[in-house]
Every structure is written in structure tokens, then in C-alpha cells.
N, C-alpha and C positions, 0 to 999 in steps of 0.2 A: 136127394140131389147128389149127383155124382161129383167127384173131386175135380174132374175136368171142367164141368160146368161152373163150379165155384171159382176156379182159377180164371176162367174166361170172363165171368161177370165181374170179379174183383179187378181184373186188369182193365176192363172198360171203365169201371167206376173211378179207378185211380187216374186213368188217362183223361177222363172228362173233368176231373176236379183240378187238374194242373192248369195254370195259366198259360195261354199261348201268346208268345211274343211275336209280333209282326215286325221284326227288326231285320234289316238286311242291307247289304252293300249294293248300291246301284252302279257306281262306277268310280274309278280313280284315274288320275293321269298316269301316263306311262313315260314321264320324262322328269329329269332334274338337270341342272346345269352345273358343270364344274366351275369352281371359283366363286359361286354365288350361294347364299344361304338357301336351305331347302324350303320350298313352299309347296306343300302337298295337300291339295283339297280332295277329300273323299266324300262322295255323295252317299248319304245313308237314307234308307226308306224306313219310316216308322208308321205304325197304325195311328189313326186319328185320335184314339183314346189314350195314347201313350205320350210320354214326353222323354226328352233326352237332355240330361243336364251334365255339367262338367264333373260332378262327383262320380258319375258312372262311365266316364271315358278316360282311358289311359292309353298312352302311346310310348313306344320305344323306337329308336332308330339307330342304325349303324351304317358306317361307310367302310367298305372293305370288311376287314375282320375287327375293326375298332368300333366299339359302342359309343354313340354320342352321349355325352354326360347329360343326365336329367336336368341339370341347371341350364343347359344350352338348348333344351327342347321345350316347345310350347304347343298348346292345343287351344283351339277356339271352336265354338259351335255357332253356325250362322244359319239363317233361314234359307232354304233352297228355293228353286224356281217354282216349285209347286207346293201346296200346303202340307203334304205328307212327306216332304223331303227336307233333310238338314244337310249342311256341309260341315264336316269335321275337318278343320284345317290343322295340319301338323306342320310346324315350321321350326327352323333352328335359328340361333343367333350366331352360329359359326358357318363359315363357308364349307361347301362340299369339296373335298380334295381327292376323293377316290372315285373311280368310275362305276362302282357297284354300290347302290344304296338300298337298304332294306328298312321298311317301315312296318311295325307290328301295331295294329290297332285293336284294342279290346273295348267292347261296348257292353253296357248292361250292368245292373247292380245285383239283382236276384239271379237271373240266368245270364251267364256271360257268353259273349260271342266274340271270337277272335279271328282276325284275318291278317295275313302277312303278304306284303307287296314287295317285290324286288324289281328295281328299275336300273337301267344303265344311264349314267349321267352323260349328257351331251357336252362336247367342248363348247366354250363360250363363243358367241357369234362375234366375229371380228370384221369390222368394216374396213375395207381397203380404200385409201384415198384415191380419188379419180386421177388419172394421168392428165397432165396439163394438155390443153389443146395444142395441136401442132400449128405453128404459124406458117401461112402460105408464103413461099418464096416471093420476094418482090420482083416485079417485072422491070424495075429501073436498075440499071447498072450502077454499082457503087462508084462513087467518085474517088479518084485517086488524088491523094494530097499533092499539091504543087509546091509545097514548102520543101526546100532542099534539105537533104539529110545533113547531119552534123559534119560528116567527112567532106561532102560536096561544098558546104559553106566554108569550111576551113581551107579548102584548096583554092577557092576563088577569092578569098579575102586578101587584101594587101598585107604584106608582112612588115613587121616593125624594123627589121634589119635592112630593108630596102630591096630585098630580093624579089623577083617577079613572082606573082602568084603561081603556086603549083610547082615551082622549080627552085633551084638553088643558084646562087651567084657564082660565077666562075672567077677565080682570082688570078 
């Protein structure tokens, strides 16, 4: 047997004996919100004969150049919408205050699979109060007060010194 044939057969034997992991990323969101904690669900596909548990999932996250402390970072594994899908949710207990967020997810215990996601954080949605409705002008003319003003009332009132109203007494 030639050396070349031995290497070929040996390579095939080794490749056939290695376990194949059907683990892959199906999708991840492309958004985060400034001022809110990170909630980043990543859809993961697994083979039907495999399982994904929390001991084989690690995550890191950073905002800008600052790494988010591991004590502020959580992960959870949820059942996906189809049987061979899981949702690995990476979330933080602190608000995102930088516009660039990076999440690194590592899956698997024996064979590790790592994927890095970078998203731009959106500004928070701000709802603007609706402007008050304009009141239609009234078709009725406003009434003018018929009460005399203070100056008019003082001019027409009798004076205590006996002078005629509005004038002075000549001496």
C-alpha cells in the first residue's frame, strides 16, 4: 500500500469517527435601544438528537469600547417556534448608553461555536403629545361691558365737598 493511499484512508477514518454537530445560528435581531436594557434573542438551530443547556452557552457583551460586567449579563434558553430551534436570549440588567453594542455568543461544550454580532442602538421612541384642537371662532360678537370704568364712575359721582360732578367749584 502506498503512503498516499494510507494517508487518504486514515484521513477518511478520522473524519468519519468525529461527531458532527448540527448547531447553527438561524437569526438574530439587528436592533437595541439606547437607554433600555439589552434584550437580544438569538435563534439557534440544533439537530433533533442534540440538546443545548446553559452550561454550554456563554455570552459577552460590550457597549462602545466598554465591556458589560458579567454580573450585569444574563442568558436564558427558550424553546423556539419549531422543534429543532432554540432561542438563546442575552440580556442585561443595565441600560445601554452607547450607540454600538457587540454581543459574542459561544455555543457547545465539546466543539465550540462562536458568533459575534454588532448592532447600532436606536434612540428611544419619544411620543409627542398631540396639539390641542383649535377652537373655532364664535360667530357671536362678544358683548361689551356696560359697567362704567372706575374713572367714569368717579367723574359722575357727587363729591363730598359739594362741587359739581366732574368739575371744581369756583370761589
